[in-house]
C-alpha positions, 0 to 999 in steps of 0.5 A: 830582625825579620824572618824571611825564607832562605830562597830569597836571600841574596849576596850582600844580605846580612843574617843573624846567626845565633846572635852573630851577624854574618854578611852573605858572600854567595847564595845559591839555590840548588834544585836536585832532580830528586829530593828537597831544594836547598839554599847554599849560603856562604857567609862571613861573620862580621865580628871576627871575619870567619867564613861560615857555610850553611845549607837550608831548605828553601822554605826554612825561615832565617833571620835577616838583619836590616841595616842602614843603607847609604849611597857613597861616592868612591874617592881613593884607596890607601893602606887602611882600605877604600875611602868613600864620601857621603855626597850630601853631608861630605862625611867620609868613611873607610871600608876595609879591603876584606869588605870590598873583596874582589869587587875592588877591581871595578871601583872607579873614582866618583862611582856611587856605591851603596854601603850597608852600615850596622851601628855606623860600621860599614859591613857590605858594599854594593857596586853598580851592576854595570861599569864602563872601561876602555880596552888597552890590549886585545888579541888579534882575531884568529882567522877562521874563528866563527863570529857567533860564539867565539870570544878573545881575551882582552885587558881593561884599563884597570888591569882586569882581563875579560873575554870580548867578541872578535870585533872589539879592538884596542881603544874601544870602551865596553860595558862590563857586569861587576858581578862576574866581570862579563862583557855586555856590549860596546859603550854608547858614549 
């Protein structure tokens, strides 16, 4: 365990809260006009899955647990969860659906993900920052829309809906941020 300042905590980090480990679901630094800046952390306790919300001053010390991090390749999903394989040893692990959470929509077969293990159990997963998907459905451009700030809805091959610029049409491969599902650019392949 190592003490770090609260403002340096990021999503996916694991903290020690009075002897119980909790994985950070979201971390937000809030700087009000007046008063002390605070860090608002939403966490899930690993032992029982209970969500915990904590608020620290940005300079407060919190205990961060260090975990074993390994790269795994995504294989498939079944009723137990998501199955991954370690490329060097071919060891397979199953990561439960609540650990993967809403990031599951961005998983692609063969994708390399960083899995954090504590005592051999997967407790958090980090996907690549960007993924490439093909657009299977895009609304037509509405005449009179200005190209600068207008976006239109589109559906990706994985079923997710995102907003894309008017010039992007069906069949185009696009780069998407896994953190928030936002369009980045047209794929260069």
